[in-house]
PDB file of N, H, CA, C and O in Angstrom:
ATOM      1  N   MET A   1     -15.968  10.395  18.484  1.00  0.00           N
ATOM      2  CA  MET A   1     -16.969   9.686  17.712  1.00  0.00           C
ATOM      3  C   MET A   1     -16.239   8.927  16.605  1.00  0.00           C
ATOM      4  O   MET A   1     -15.438   9.517  15.881  1.00  0.00           O
ATOM      5  N   GLY A   2     -16.503   7.631  16.466  1.00  0.00           N
ATOM      6  H   GLY A   2     -17.154   7.151  17.055  1.00  0.00           H
ATOM      7  CA  GLY A   2     -15.867   6.796  15.443  1.00  0.00           C
ATOM      8  C   GLY A   2     -16.703   6.659  14.201  1.00  0.00           C
ATOM      9  O   GLY A   2     -17.870   7.048  14.168  1.00  0.00           O
ATOM     10  N   ILE A   3     -16.102   6.112  13.199  1.00  0.00           N
ATOM     11  H   ILE A   3     -15.154   5.796  13.225  1.00  0.00           H
ATOM     12  CA  ILE A   3     -16.833   5.854  11.922  1.00  0.00           C
ATOM     13  C   ILE A   3     -17.477   4.489  12.066  1.00  0.00           C
ATOM     14  O   ILE A   3     -16.810   3.511  12.405  1.00  0.00           O
ATOM     15  N   GLU A   4     -18.769   4.424  11.808  1.00  0.00           N
ATOM     16  H   GLU A   4     -19.310   5.218  11.533  1.00  0.00           H
ATOM     17  CA  GLU A   4     -19.472   3.146  11.837  1.00  0.00           C
ATOM     18  C   GLU A   4     -19.337   2.487  10.475  1.00  0.00           C
ATOM     19  O   GLU A   4     -19.383   3.159   9.445  1.00  0.00           O
ATOM     20  N   ARG A   5     -19.171   1.173  10.472  1.00  0.00           N
ATOM     21  H   ARG A   5     -19.134   0.627  11.309  1.00  0.00           H
ATOM     22  CA  ARG A   5     -19.040   0.442   9.239  1.00  0.00           C
ATOM     23  C   ARG A   5     -20.232  -0.473   9.131  1.00  0.00           C
ATOM     24  O   ARG A   5     -20.701  -1.035  10.120  1.00  0.00           O
ATOM     25  N   SER A   6     -20.715  -0.614   7.917  1.00  0.00           N
ATOM     26  H   SER A   6     -20.335  -0.157   7.113  1.00  0.00           H
ATOM     27  CA  SER A   6     -21.797  -1.575   7.692  1.00  0.00           C
ATOM     28  C   SER A   6     -21.178  -2.968   7.632  1.00  0.00           C
ATOM     29  O   SER A   6     -19.979  -3.093   7.383  1.00  0.00           O
ATOM     30  N   PRO A   7     -21.972  -4.021   7.855  1.00  0.00           N
ATOM     31  CA  PRO A   7     -21.413  -5.383   7.829  1.00  0.00           C
ATOM     32  C   PRO A   7     -20.796  -5.738   6.471  1.00  0.00           C
ATOM     33  O   PRO A   7     -19.911  -6.591   6.401  1.00  0.00           O
ATOM     34  N   GLN A   8     -21.248  -5.101   5.409  1.00  0.00           N
ATOM     35  H   GLN A   8     -21.967  -4.408   5.466  1.00  0.00           H
ATOM     36  CA  GLN A   8     -20.731  -5.389   4.056  1.00  0.00           C
ATOM     37  C   GLN A   8     -19.400  -4.684   3.799  1.00  0.00           C
ATOM     38  O   GLN A   8     -18.673  -5.076   2.887  1.00  0.00           O
ATOM     39  N   GLN A   9     -19.062  -3.658   4.576  1.00  0.00           N
ATOM     40  H   GLN A   9     -19.652  -3.340   5.317  1.00  0.00           H
ATOM     41  CA  GLN A   9     -17.840  -2.914   4.338  1.00  0.00           C
ATOM     42  C   GLN A   9     -16.685  -3.574   5.107  1.00  0.00           C
ATOM     43  O   GLN A   9     -16.696  -3.570   6.338  1.00  0.00           O
ATOM     44  N   PRO A  10     -15.705  -4.131   4.418  1.00  0.00           N
ATOM     45  CA  PRO A  10     -14.612  -4.820   5.116  1.00  0.00           C
ATOM     46  C   PRO A  10     -13.759  -3.833   5.878  1.00  0.00           C
ATOM     47  O   PRO A  10     -13.584  -2.685   5.469  1.00  0.00           O
ATOM     48  N   LYS A  11     -13.233  -4.300   6.991  1.00  0.00           N
ATOM     49  H   LYS A  11     -13.375  -5.232   7.323  1.00  0.00           H
ATOM     50  CA  LYS A  11     -12.316  -3.474   7.797  1.00  0.00           C
ATOM     51  C   LYS A  11     -10.943  -3.500   7.152  1.00  0.00           C
ATOM     52  O   LYS A  11     -10.405  -4.571   6.870  1.00  0.00           O
ATOM     53  N   THR A  12     -10.382  -2.344   6.921  1.00  0.00           N
ATOM     54  H   THR A  12     -10.818  -1.474   7.149  1.00  0.00           H
ATOM     55  CA  THR A  12      -9.037  -2.237   6.363  1.00  0.00           C
ATOM     56  C   THR A  12      -8.038  -1.942   7.450  1.00  0.00           C
ATOM     57  O   THR A  12      -8.176  -0.954   8.171  1.00  0.00           O
ATOM     58  N   VAL A  13      -7.056  -2.765   7.577  1.00  0.00           N
ATOM     59  H   VAL A  13      -6.944  -3.567   6.992  1.00  0.00           H
ATOM     60  CA  VAL A  13      -6.021  -2.580   8.589  1.00  0.00           C
ATOM     61  C   VAL A  13      -4.764  -2.106   7.894  1.00  0.00           C
ATOM     62  O   VAL A  13      -4.268  -2.767   6.981  1.00  0.00           O
ATOM     63  N   GLN A  14      -4.245  -0.965   8.317  1.00  0.00           N
ATOM     64  H   GLN A  14      -4.647  -0.428   9.059  1.00  0.00           H
ATOM     65  CA  GLN A  14      -3.013  -0.455   7.755  1.00  0.00           C
ATOM     66  C   GLN A  14      -1.838  -1.008   8.578  1.00  0.00           C
ATOM     67  O   GLN A  14      -1.875  -1.001   9.808  1.00  0.00           O
ATOM     68  N   PRO A  15      -0.781  -1.493   7.872  1.00  0.00           N
ATOM     69  CA  PRO A  15       0.387  -1.970   8.596  1.00  0.00           C
ATOM     70  C   PRO A  15       0.992  -0.859   9.449  1.00  0.00           C
ATOM     71  O   PRO A  15       1.034   0.299   9.034  1.00  0.00           O
ATOM     72  N   LEU A  16       1.453  -1.215  10.626  1.00  0.00           N
ATOM     73  H   LEU A  16       1.419  -2.156  10.963  1.00  0.00           H
ATOM     74  CA  LEU A  16       2.070  -0.230  11.492  1.00  0.00           C
ATOM     75  C   LEU A  16       3.569  -0.165  11.190  1.00  0.00           C
ATOM     76  O   LEU A  16       4.159  -1.184  10.832  1.00  0.00           O
ATOM     77  N   PRO A  17       4.192   0.991  11.324  1.00  0.00           N
ATOM     78  CA  PRO A  17       5.628   1.093  11.075  1.00  0.00           C
ATOM     79  C   PRO A  17       6.442   0.112  11.917  1.00  0.00           C
ATOM     80  O   PRO A  17       6.182  -0.055  13.108  1.00  0.00           O
ATOM     81  N   GLY A  18       7.398  -0.517  11.312  1.00  0.00           N
ATOM     82  H   GLY A  18       7.609  -0.381  10.344  1.00  0.00           H
ATOM     83  CA  GLY A  18       8.257  -1.453  12.000  1.00  0.00           C
ATOM     84  C   GLY A  18       7.616  -2.792  12.310  1.00  0.00           C
ATOM     85  O   GLY A  18       8.141  -3.563  13.114  1.00  0.00           O
ATOM     86  N   ARG A  19       6.486  -3.075  11.682  1.00  0.00           N
ATOM     87  H   ARG A  19       6.059  -2.449  11.029  1.00  0.00           H
ATOM     88  CA  ARG A  19       5.810  -4.338  11.962  1.00  0.00           C
ATOM     89  C   ARG A  19       5.695  -5.167  10.684  1.00  0.00           C
ATOM     90  O   ARG A  19       4.635  -5.718  10.387  1.00  0.00           O
ATOM     91  N   THR A  20       6.786  -5.250   9.936  1.00  0.00           N
ATOM     92  H   THR A  20       7.647  -4.802  10.177  1.00  0.00           H
ATOM     93  CA  THR A  20       6.812  -6.077   8.736  1.00  0.00           C
ATOM     94  C   THR A  20       7.514  -7.387   9.066  1.00  0.00           C
ATOM     95  O   THR A  20       8.596  -7.394   9.652  1.00  0.00           O
ATOM     96  N   ILE A  21       6.890  -8.488   8.685  1.00  0.00           N
ATOM     97  H   ILE A  21       6.011  -8.482   8.209  1.00  0.00           H
ATOM     98  CA  ILE A  21       7.462  -9.812   8.923  1.00  0.00           C
ATOM     99  C   ILE A  21       8.037 -10.304   7.601  1.00  0.00           C
ATOM    100  O   ILE A  21       7.311 -10.561   6.640  1.00  0.00           O
ATOM    101  N   ALA A  22       9.363 -10.429   7.578  1.00  0.00           N
ATOM    102  H   ALA A  22       9.953 -10.221   8.358  1.00  0.00           H
ATOM    103  CA  ALA A  22      10.018 -10.967   6.366  1.00  0.00           C
ATOM    104  C   ALA A  22       9.795 -12.451   6.324  1.00  0.00           C
ATOM    105  O   ALA A  22       9.845 -13.133   7.348  1.00  0.00           O
ATOM    106  N   GLY A  23       9.553 -12.937   5.160  1.00  0.00           N
ATOM    107  H   GLY A  23       9.512 -12.383   4.328  1.00  0.00           H
ATOM    108  CA  GLY A  23       9.238 -14.383   5.051  1.00  0.00           C
ATOM    109  C   GLY A  23      10.143 -15.057   4.054  1.00  0.00           C
ATOM    110  O   GLY A  23      11.068 -14.428   3.541  1.00  0.00           O
ATOM    111  N   PRO A  24       9.917 -16.243   3.783  1.00  0.00           N
ATOM    112  CA  PRO A  24       8.802 -17.052   4.278  1.00  0.00           C
ATOM    113  C   PRO A  24       8.986 -17.501   5.716  1.00  0.00           C
ATOM    114  O   PRO A  24      10.048 -17.995   6.095  1.00  0.00           O
ATOM    115  N   TRP A  25       7.956 -17.328   6.501  1.00  0.00           N
ATOM    116  H   TRP A  25       7.093 -16.928   6.193  1.00  0.00           H
ATOM    117  CA  TRP A  25       8.015 -17.681   7.907  1.00  0.00           C
ATOM    118  C   TRP A  25       6.635 -18.072   8.379  1.00  0.00           C
ATOM    119  O   TRP A  25       5.666 -17.473   7.912  1.00  0.00           O
ATOM    120  N   PRO A  26       6.478 -19.009   9.248  1.00  0.00           N
ATOM    121  CA  PRO A  26       7.444 -20.052   9.602  1.00  0.00           C
ATOM    122  C   PRO A  26       7.433 -21.177   8.588  1.00  0.00           C
ATOM    123  O   PRO A  26       6.576 -21.210   7.705  1.00  0.00           O
ATOM    124  N   SER A  27       8.362 -22.082   8.702  1.00  0.00           N
ATOM    125  H   SER A  27       9.058 -22.055   9.419  1.00  0.00           H
ATOM    126  CA  SER A  27       8.406 -23.236   7.799  1.00  0.00           C
ATOM    127  C   SER A  27       7.586 -24.374   8.389  1.00  0.00           C
ATOM    128  O   SER A  27       7.606 -24.616   9.596  1.00  0.00           O
ATOM    129  N   TYR A  28       6.869 -25.064   7.520  1.00  0.00           N
ATOM    130  H   TYR A  28       6.852 -24.868   6.539  1.00  0.00           H
ATOM    131  CA  TYR A  28       6.057 -26.199   7.947  1.00  0.00           C
ATOM    132  C   TYR A  28       6.609 -27.495   7.393  1.00  0.00           C
ATOM    133  O   TYR A  28       5.946 -28.527   7.492  1.00  0.00           O
ATOM    134  N   ALA A  29       7.802 -27.481   6.813  1.00  0.00           N
ATOM    135  H   ALA A  29       8.341 -26.642   6.733  1.00  0.00           H
ATOM    136  CA  ALA A  29       8.419 -28.654   6.184  1.00  0.00           C
ATOM    137  C   ALA A  29       8.674 -29.791   7.159  1.00  0.00           C
ATOM    138  O   ALA A  29       8.724 -30.949   6.745  1.00  0.00           O
ATOM    139  N   GLY A  30       8.835 -29.498   8.430  1.00  0.00           N
ATOM    140  H   GLY A  30       8.795 -28.557   8.767  1.00  0.00           H
ATOM    141  CA  GLY A  30       9.120 -30.528   9.398  1.00  0.00           C
ATOM    142  C   GLY A  30       7.905 -31.349   9.827  1.00  0.00           C
ATOM    143  O   GLY A  30       8.012 -32.226  10.684  1.00  0.00           O
ATOM    144  N   PHE A  31       6.730 -31.054   9.216  1.00  0.00           N
ATOM    145  H   PHE A  31       6.643 -30.341   8.520  1.00  0.00           H
ATOM    146  CA  PHE A  31       5.505 -31.741   9.622  1.00  0.00           C
ATOM    147  C   PHE A  31       5.004 -32.740   8.587  1.00  0.00           C
ATOM    148  O   PHE A  31       3.883 -33.234   8.705  1.00  0.00           O
ATOM    149  N   THR A  32       5.795 -33.038   7.598  1.00  0.00           N
ATOM    150  H   THR A  32       6.706 -32.636   7.503  1.00  0.00           H
ATOM    151  CA  THR A  32       5.316 -33.919   6.514  1.00  0.00           C
ATOM    152  C   THR A  32       5.130 -35.357   7.000  1.00  0.00           C
ATOM    153  O   THR A  32       4.453 -36.140   6.332  1.00  0.00           O
ATOM    154  N   HIS A  33       5.706 -35.721   8.131  1.00  0.00           N
ATOM    155  H   HIS A  33       6.256 -35.085   8.673  1.00  0.00           H
ATOM    156  CA  HIS A  33       5.576 -37.071   8.662  1.00  0.00           C
ATOM    157  C   HIS A  33       4.205 -37.302   9.328  1.00  0.00           C
ATOM    158  O   HIS A  33       3.841 -38.441   9.620  1.00  0.00           O
ATOM    159  N   LEU A  34       3.460 -36.230   9.562  1.00  0.00           N
ATOM    160  H   LEU A  34       3.756 -35.304   9.325  1.00  0.00           H
ATOM    161  CA  LEU A  34       2.143 -36.379  10.230  1.00  0.00           C
ATOM    162  C   LEU A  34       1.113 -36.912   9.246  1.00  0.00           C
ATOM    163  O   LEU A  34       1.275 -36.778   8.033  1.00  0.00           O
ATOM    164  N   PRO A  35       0.049 -37.518   9.774  1.00  0.00           N
ATOM    165  CA  PRO A  35      -1.040 -37.969   8.893  1.00  0.00           C
ATOM    166  C   PRO A  35      -1.649 -36.776   8.146  1.00  0.00           C
ATOM    167  O   PRO A  35      -1.625 -35.645   8.630  1.00  0.00           O
ATOM    168  N   GLU A  36      -2.185 -37.053   6.977  1.00  0.00           N
ATOM    169  H   GLU A  36      -2.204 -37.972   6.584  1.00  0.00           H
ATOM    170  CA  GLU A  36      -2.733 -35.999   6.117  1.00  0.00           C
ATOM    171  C   GLU A  36      -3.745 -35.113   6.813  1.00  0.00           C
ATOM    172  O   GLU A  36      -3.713 -33.892   6.657  1.00  0.00           O
ATOM    173  N   HIS A  37      -4.654 -35.720   7.589  1.00  0.00           N
ATOM    174  H   HIS A  37      -4.680 -36.712   7.716  1.00  0.00           H
ATOM    175  CA  HIS A  37      -5.690 -34.886   8.235  1.00  0.00           C
ATOM    176  C   HIS A  37      -5.051 -33.918   9.258  1.00  0.00           C
ATOM    177  O   HIS A  37      -5.571 -32.821   9.462  1.00  0.00           O
ATOM    178  N   GLU A  38      -3.971 -34.296   9.879  1.00  0.00           N
ATOM    179  H   GLU A  38      -3.549 -35.187   9.713  1.00  0.00           H
ATOM    180  CA  GLU A  38      -3.241 -33.409  10.799  1.00  0.00           C
ATOM    181  C   GLU A  38      -2.552 -32.277  10.047  1.00  0.00           C
ATOM    182  O   GLU A  38      -2.511 -31.141  10.518  1.00  0.00           O
ATOM    183  N   ARG A  39      -2.011 -32.600   8.873  1.00  0.00           N
ATOM    184  H   ARG A  39      -2.045 -33.523   8.491  1.00  0.00           H
ATOM    185  CA  ARG A  39      -1.372 -31.553   8.054  1.00  0.00           C
ATOM    186  C   ARG A  39      -2.406 -30.541   7.565  1.00  0.00           C
ATOM    187  O   ARG A  39      -2.109 -29.350   7.480  1.00  0.00           O
ATOM    188  N   TRP A  40      -3.629 -31.008   7.239  1.00  0.00           N
ATOM    189  H   TRP A  40      -3.870 -31.976   7.309  1.00  0.00           H
ATOM    190  CA  TRP A  40      -4.685 -30.060   6.874  1.00  0.00           C
ATOM    191  C   TRP A  40      -5.043 -29.139   8.036  1.00  0.00           C
ATOM    192  O   TRP A  40      -5.319 -27.957   7.826  1.00  0.00           O
ATOM    193  N   LYS A  41      -5.040 -29.664   9.248  1.00  0.00           N
ATOM    194  H   LYS A  41      -4.816 -30.623   9.418  1.00  0.00           H
ATOM    195  CA  LYS A  41      -5.302 -28.852  10.442  1.00  0.00           C
ATOM    196  C   LYS A  41      -4.214 -27.785  10.587  1.00  0.00           C
ATOM    197  O   LYS A  41      -4.495 -26.629  10.902  1.00  0.00           O
ATOM    198  N   LEU A  42      -2.974 -28.199  10.351  1.00  0.00           N
ATOM    199  H   LEU A  42      -2.746 -29.139  10.094  1.00  0.00           H
ATOM    200  CA  LEU A  42      -1.858 -27.230  10.411  1.00  0.00           C
ATOM    201  C   LEU A  42      -1.997 -26.129   9.359  1.00  0.00           C
ATOM    202  O   LEU A  42      -1.704 -24.962   9.617  1.00  0.00           O
ATOM    203  N   TYR A  43      -2.447 -26.525   8.175  1.00  0.00           N
ATOM    204  H   TYR A  43      -2.685 -27.473   7.965  1.00  0.00           H
ATOM    205  CA  TYR A  43      -2.691 -25.534   7.093  1.00  0.00           C
ATOM    206  C   TYR A  43      -3.734 -24.512   7.514  1.00  0.00           C
ATOM    207  O   TYR A  43      -3.534 -23.310   7.343  1.00  0.00           O
ATOM    208  N   GLU A  44      -4.843 -24.984   8.063  1.00  0.00           N
ATOM    209  H   GLU A  44      -5.005 -25.961   8.202  1.00  0.00           H
ATOM    210  CA  GLU A  44      -5.884 -24.070   8.525  1.00  0.00           C
ATOM    211  C   GLU A  44      -5.362 -23.162   9.660  1.00  0.00           C
ATOM    212  O   GLU A  44      -5.677 -21.973   9.720  1.00  0.00           O
ATOM    213  N   SER A  45      -4.565 -23.753  10.544  1.00  0.00           N
ATOM    214  H   SER A  45      -4.310 -24.719  10.495  1.00  0.00           H
ATOM    215  CA  SER A  45      -3.945 -22.976  11.607  1.00  0.00           C
ATOM    216  C   SER A  45      -2.989 -21.913  11.081  1.00  0.00           C
ATOM    217  O   SER A  45      -2.932 -20.800  11.603  1.00  0.00           O
ATOM    218  N   ALA A  46      -2.246 -22.267  10.051  1.00  0.00           N
ATOM    219  H   ALA A  46      -2.292 -23.172   9.627  1.00  0.00           H
ATOM    220  CA  ALA A  46      -1.293 -21.314   9.462  1.00  0.00           C
ATOM    221  C   ALA A  46      -2.043 -20.127   8.877  1.00  0.00           C
ATOM    222  O   ALA A  46      -1.631 -18.981   9.059  1.00  0.00           O
ATOM    223  N   LYS A  47      -3.164 -20.396   8.162  1.00  0.00           N
ATOM    224  H   LYS A  47      -3.498 -21.326   8.014  1.00  0.00           H
ATOM    225  CA  LYS A  47      -3.947 -19.316   7.586  1.00  0.00           C
ATOM    226  C   LYS A  47      -4.559 -18.440   8.669  1.00  0.00           C
ATOM    227  O   LYS A  47      -4.576 -17.215   8.553  1.00  0.00           O
ATOM    228  N   ARG A  48      -5.060 -19.074   9.720  1.00  0.00           N
ATOM    229  H   ARG A  48      -5.046 -20.069   9.815  1.00  0.00           H
ATOM    230  CA  ARG A  48      -5.660 -18.312  10.822  1.00  0.00           C
ATOM    231  C   ARG A  48      -4.596 -17.466  11.521  1.00  0.00           C
ATOM    232  O   ARG A  48      -4.874 -16.320  11.874  1.00  0.00           O
ATOM    233  N   ASN A  49      -3.405 -17.985  11.729  1.00  0.00           N
ATOM    234  H   ASN A  49      -3.179 -18.916  11.442  1.00  0.00           H
ATOM    235  CA  ASN A  49      -2.317 -17.250  12.355  1.00  0.00           C
ATOM    236  C   ASN A  49      -1.932 -16.016  11.521  1.00  0.00           C
ATOM    237  O   ASN A  49      -1.704 -14.934  12.062  1.00  0.00           O
ATOM    238  N   ARG A  50      -1.866 -16.199  10.217  1.00  0.00           N
ATOM    239  H   ARG A  50      -2.052 -17.078   9.777  1.00  0.00           H
ATOM    240  CA  ARG A  50      -1.529 -15.081   9.339  1.00  0.00           C
ATOM    241  C   ARG A  50      -2.595 -13.987   9.432  1.00  0.00           C
ATOM    242  O   ARG A  50      -2.271 -12.806   9.557  1.00  0.00           O
ATOM    243  N   ARG A  51      -3.882 -14.392   9.369  1.00  0.00           N
ATOM    244  H   ARG A  51      -4.145 -15.351   9.267  1.00  0.00           H
ATOM    245  CA  ARG A  51      -4.986 -13.417   9.482  1.00  0.00           C
ATOM    246  C   ARG A  51      -4.911 -12.652  10.792  1.00  0.00           C
ATOM    247  O   ARG A  51      -5.138 -11.442  10.822  1.00  0.00           O
ATOM    248  N   GLU A  52      -4.593 -13.352  11.878  1.00  0.00           N
ATOM    249  H   GLU A  52      -4.409 -14.335  11.854  1.00  0.00           H
ATOM    250  CA  GLU A  52      -4.479 -12.690  13.188  1.00  0.00           C
ATOM    251  C   GLU A  52      -3.357 -11.684  13.221  1.00  0.00           C
ATOM    252  O   GLU A  52      -3.522 -10.578  13.736  1.00  0.00           O
ATOM    253  N   LEU A  53      -2.207 -12.060  12.670  1.00  0.00           N
ATOM    254  H   LEU A  53      -2.073 -12.959  12.251  1.00  0.00           H
ATOM    255  CA  LEU A  53      -1.074 -11.124  12.619  1.00  0.00           C
ATOM    256  C   LEU A  53      -1.408  -9.900  11.765  1.00  0.00           C
ATOM    257  O   LEU A  53      -1.114  -8.772  12.158  1.00  0.00           O
ATOM    258  N   GLU A  54      -2.012 -10.115  10.617  1.00  0.00           N
ATOM    259  H   GLU A  54      -2.251 -11.032  10.297  1.00  0.00           H
ATOM    260  CA  GLU A  54      -2.382  -8.998   9.761  1.00  0.00           C
ATOM    261  C   GLU A  54      -3.455  -8.128  10.471  1.00  0.00           C
ATOM    262  O   GLU A  54      -3.441  -6.904  10.339  1.00  0.00           O
ATOM    263  N   GLY A  55      -4.336  -8.733  11.184  1.00  0.00           N
ATOM    264  H   GLY A  55      -4.348  -9.727  11.290  1.00  0.00           H
ATOM    265  CA  GLY A  55      -5.356  -7.987  11.918  1.00  0.00           C
ATOM    266  C   GLY A  55      -4.765  -7.140  13.039  1.00  0.00           C
ATOM    267  O   GLY A  55      -5.382  -6.166  13.472  1.00  0.00           O
ATOM    268  N   GLN A  56      -3.573  -7.505  13.511  1.00  0.00           N
ATOM    269  H   GLN A  56      -3.073  -8.296  13.159  1.00  0.00           H
ATOM    270  CA  GLN A  56      -2.905  -6.721  14.538  1.00  0.00           C
ATOM    271  C   GLN A  56      -1.992  -5.649  13.939  1.00  0.00           C
ATOM    272  O   GLN A  56      -1.296  -4.939  14.664  1.00  0.00           O
ATOM    273  N   GLY A  57      -2.005  -5.540  12.594  1.00  0.00           N
ATOM    274  H   GLY A  57      -2.570  -6.117  12.005  1.00  0.00           H
ATOM    275  CA  GLY A  57      -1.222  -4.504  11.953  1.00  0.00           C
ATOM    276  C   GLY A  57       0.101  -4.932  11.372  1.00  0.00           C
ATOM    277  O   GLY A  57       0.858  -4.097  10.877  1.00  0.00           O
ATOM    278  N   PHE A  58       0.400  -6.237  11.423  1.00  0.00           N
ATOM    279  H   PHE A  58      -0.216  -6.914  11.825  1.00  0.00           H
ATOM    280  CA  PHE A  58       1.650  -6.727  10.844  1.00  0.00           C
ATOM    281  C   PHE A  58       1.444  -6.839   9.340  1.00  0.00           C
ATOM    282  O   PHE A  58       0.356  -7.160   8.862  1.00  0.00           O
ATOM    283  N   GLU A  59       2.516  -6.567   8.610  1.00  0.00           N
ATOM    284  H   GLU A  59       3.400  -6.307   8.998  1.00  0.00           H
ATOM    285  CA  GLU A  59       2.514  -6.747   7.141  1.00  0.00           C
ATOM    286  C   GLU A  59       3.469  -7.881   6.788  1.00  0.00           C
ATOM    287  O   GLU A  59       4.605  -7.937   7.259  1.00  0.00           O
ATOM    288  N   MET A  60       2.981  -8.765   5.963  1.00  0.00           N
ATOM    289  H   MET A  60       2.058  -8.719   5.581  1.00  0.00           H
ATOM    290  CA  MET A  60       3.796  -9.891   5.524  1.00  0.00           C
ATOM    291  C   MET A  60       4.463  -9.554   4.194  1.00  0.00           C
ATOM    292  O   MET A  60       3.798  -9.094   3.266  1.00  0.00           O
ATOM    293  N   VAL A  61       5.733  -9.773   4.101  1.00  0.00           N
ATOM    294  H   VAL A  61       6.273 -10.147   4.855  1.00  0.00           H
ATOM    295  CA  VAL A  61       6.429  -9.542   2.822  1.00  0.00           C
ATOM    296  C   VAL A  61       5.974 -10.549   1.772  1.00  0.00           C
ATOM    297  O   VAL A  61       5.822 -10.213   0.597  1.00  0.00           O
ATOM    298  N   GLU A  62       5.760 -11.773   2.204  1.00  0.00           N
ATOM    299  H   GLU A  62       5.883 -12.046   3.158  1.00  0.00           H
ATOM    300  CA  GLU A  62       5.301 -12.844   1.337  1.00  0.00           C
ATOM    301  C   GLU A  62       3.829 -12.607   0.973  1.00  0.00           C
ATOM    302  O   GLU A  62       2.997 -12.436   1.864  1.00  0.00           O
ATOM    303  N   SER A  63       3.500 -12.596  -0.325  1.00  0.00           N
ATOM    304  H   SER A  63       4.176 -12.736  -1.048  1.00  0.00           H
ATOM    305  CA  SER A  63       2.112 -12.401  -0.719  1.00  0.00           C
ATOM    306  C   SER A  63       1.245 -13.595  -0.215  1.00  0.00           C
ATOM    307  O   SER A  63       1.766 -14.669   0.086  1.00  0.00           O
ATOM    308  N   TYR A  64      -0.045 -13.380  -0.136  1.00  0.00           N
ATOM    309  H   TYR A  64      -0.468 -12.507  -0.381  1.00  0.00           H
ATOM    310  CA  TYR A  64      -0.919 -14.449   0.348  1.00  0.00           C
ATOM    311  C   TYR A  64      -0.869 -15.639  -0.585  1.00  0.00           C
ATOM    312  O   TYR A  64      -0.804 -16.778  -0.125  1.00  0.00           O
ATOM    313  N   ASP A  65      -0.897 -15.398  -1.912  1.00  0.00           N
ATOM    314  H   ASP A  65      -0.949 -14.472  -2.286  1.00  0.00           H
ATOM    315  CA  ASP A  65      -0.830 -16.523  -2.857  1.00  0.00           C
ATOM    316  C   ASP A  65       0.460 -17.315  -2.692  1.00  0.00           C
ATOM    317  O   ASP A  65       0.443 -18.546  -2.702  1.00  0.00           O
ATOM    318  N   ALA A  66       1.602 -16.592  -2.537  1.00  0.00           N
ATOM    319  H   ALA A  66       1.615 -15.592  -2.530  1.00  0.00           H
ATOM    320  CA  ALA A  66       2.873 -17.301  -2.362  1.00  0.00           C
ATOM    321  C   ALA A  66       2.875 -18.056  -1.055  1.00  0.00           C
ATOM    322  O   ALA A  66       3.432 -19.151  -0.980  1.00  0.00           O
ATOM    323  N   PHE A  67       2.256 -17.490  -0.007  1.00  0.00           N
ATOM    324  H   PHE A  67       1.804 -16.601  -0.068  1.00  0.00           H
ATOM    325  CA  PHE A  67       2.117 -18.150   1.304  1.00  0.00           C
ATOM    326  C   PHE A  67       1.381 -19.470   1.156  1.00  0.00           C
ATOM    327  O   PHE A  67       1.851 -20.504   1.631  1.00  0.00           O
ATOM    328  N   VAL A  68       0.224 -19.439   0.498  1.00  0.00           N
ATOM    329  H   VAL A  68      -0.158 -18.600   0.112  1.00  0.00           H
ATOM    330  CA  VAL A  68      -0.595 -20.638   0.336  1.00  0.00           C
ATOM    331  C   VAL A  68       0.171 -21.693  -0.456  1.00  0.00           C
ATOM    332  O   VAL A  68       0.168 -22.869  -0.092  1.00  0.00           O
ATOM    333  N   GLN A  69       0.827 -21.275  -1.539  1.00  0.00           N
ATOM    334  H   GLN A  69       0.830 -20.319  -1.834  1.00  0.00           H
ATOM    335  CA  GLN A  69       1.587 -22.203  -2.361  1.00  0.00           C
ATOM    336  C   GLN A  69       2.726 -22.844  -1.563  1.00  0.00           C
ATOM    337  O   GLN A  69       2.966 -24.047  -1.659  1.00  0.00           O
ATOM    338  N   ARG A  70       3.416 -22.028  -0.781  1.00  0.00           N
ATOM    339  H   ARG A  70       3.221 -21.050  -0.703  1.00  0.00           H
ATOM    340  CA  ARG A  70       4.540 -22.533   0.017  1.00  0.00           C
ATOM    341  C   ARG A  70       4.084 -23.502   1.091  1.00  0.00           C
ATOM    342  O   ARG A  70       4.658 -24.580   1.243  1.00  0.00           O
ATOM    343  N   VAL A  71       3.055 -23.125   1.838  1.00  0.00           N
ATOM    344  H   VAL A  71       2.589 -22.249   1.715  1.00  0.00           H
ATOM    345  CA  VAL A  71       2.606 -23.947   2.956  1.00  0.00           C
ATOM    346  C   VAL A  71       2.057 -25.283   2.438  1.00  0.00           C
ATOM    347  O   VAL A  71       2.350 -26.336   3.005  1.00  0.00           O
ATOM    348  N   THR A  72       1.269 -25.238   1.371  1.00  0.00           N
ATOM    349  H   THR A  72       1.031 -24.383   0.911  1.00  0.00           H
ATOM    350  CA  THR A  72       0.733 -26.511   0.833  1.00  0.00           C
ATOM    351  C   THR A  72       1.855 -27.390   0.286  1.00  0.00           C
ATOM    352  O   THR A  72       1.787 -28.616   0.377  1.00  0.00           O
ATOM    353  N   ARG A  73       2.893 -26.763  -0.286  1.00  0.00           N
ATOM    354  H   ARG A  73       2.948 -25.767  -0.360  1.00  0.00           H
ATOM    355  CA  ARG A  73       4.044 -27.542  -0.774  1.00  0.00           C
ATOM    356  C   ARG A  73       4.821 -28.135   0.430  1.00  0.00           C
ATOM    357  O   ARG A  73       5.180 -29.312   0.426  1.00  0.00           O
ATOM    358  N   GLU A  74       5.069 -27.304   1.443  1.00  0.00           N
ATOM    359  H   GLU A  74       4.777 -26.348   1.446  1.00  0.00           H
ATOM    360  CA  GLU A  74       5.816 -27.797   2.602  1.00  0.00           C
ATOM    361  C   GLU A  74       5.089 -28.883   3.361  1.00  0.00           C
ATOM    362  O   GLU A  74       5.713 -29.786   3.919  1.00  0.00           O
ATOM    363  N   LEU A  75       3.739 -28.795   3.383  1.00  0.00           N
ATOM    364  H   LEU A  75       3.232 -28.061   2.930  1.00  0.00           H
ATOM    365  CA  LEU A  75       2.932 -29.822   4.111  1.00  0.00           C
ATOM    366  C   LEU A  75       2.583 -30.991   3.197  1.00  0.00           C
ATOM    367  O   LEU A  75       1.969 -31.964   3.635  1.00  0.00           O
ATOM    368  N   ASP A  76       2.973 -30.898   1.929  1.00  0.00           N
ATOM    369  H   ASP A  76       3.472 -30.108   1.573  1.00  0.00           H
ATOM    370  CA  ASP A  76       2.672 -31.939   0.955  1.00  0.00           C
ATOM    371  C   ASP A  76       1.158 -32.263   0.908  1.00  0.00           C
ATOM    372  O   ASP A  76       0.742 -33.417   1.014  1.00  0.00           O
ATOM    373  N   ILE A  77       0.369 -31.203   0.747  1.00  0.00           N
ATOM    374  H   ILE A  77       0.707 -30.265   0.661  1.00  0.00           H
ATOM    375  CA  ILE A  77      -1.089 -31.390   0.634  1.00  0.00           C
ATOM    376  C   ILE A  77      -1.580 -30.692  -0.611  1.00  0.00           C
ATOM    377  O   ILE A  77      -2.775 -30.720  -0.903  1.00  0.00           O
TER     378      ILE A  77
END
């Protein structure tokens, strides 16, 4: 029997041993030549990718705030 969670109670995912991703990774600096709207799509994709990895139990060494600052700087947005 599992624990039921209410919709208001966020799911907490604990990092699994050996699943730490050292960062900053990946770099988005090579995409600055793209049009701005494409760079915004990449930014949304980067955030979605990070959420998916964390949802699978990976832990990112780079804090979320540092990640956002780095990606927006690398994409020049």
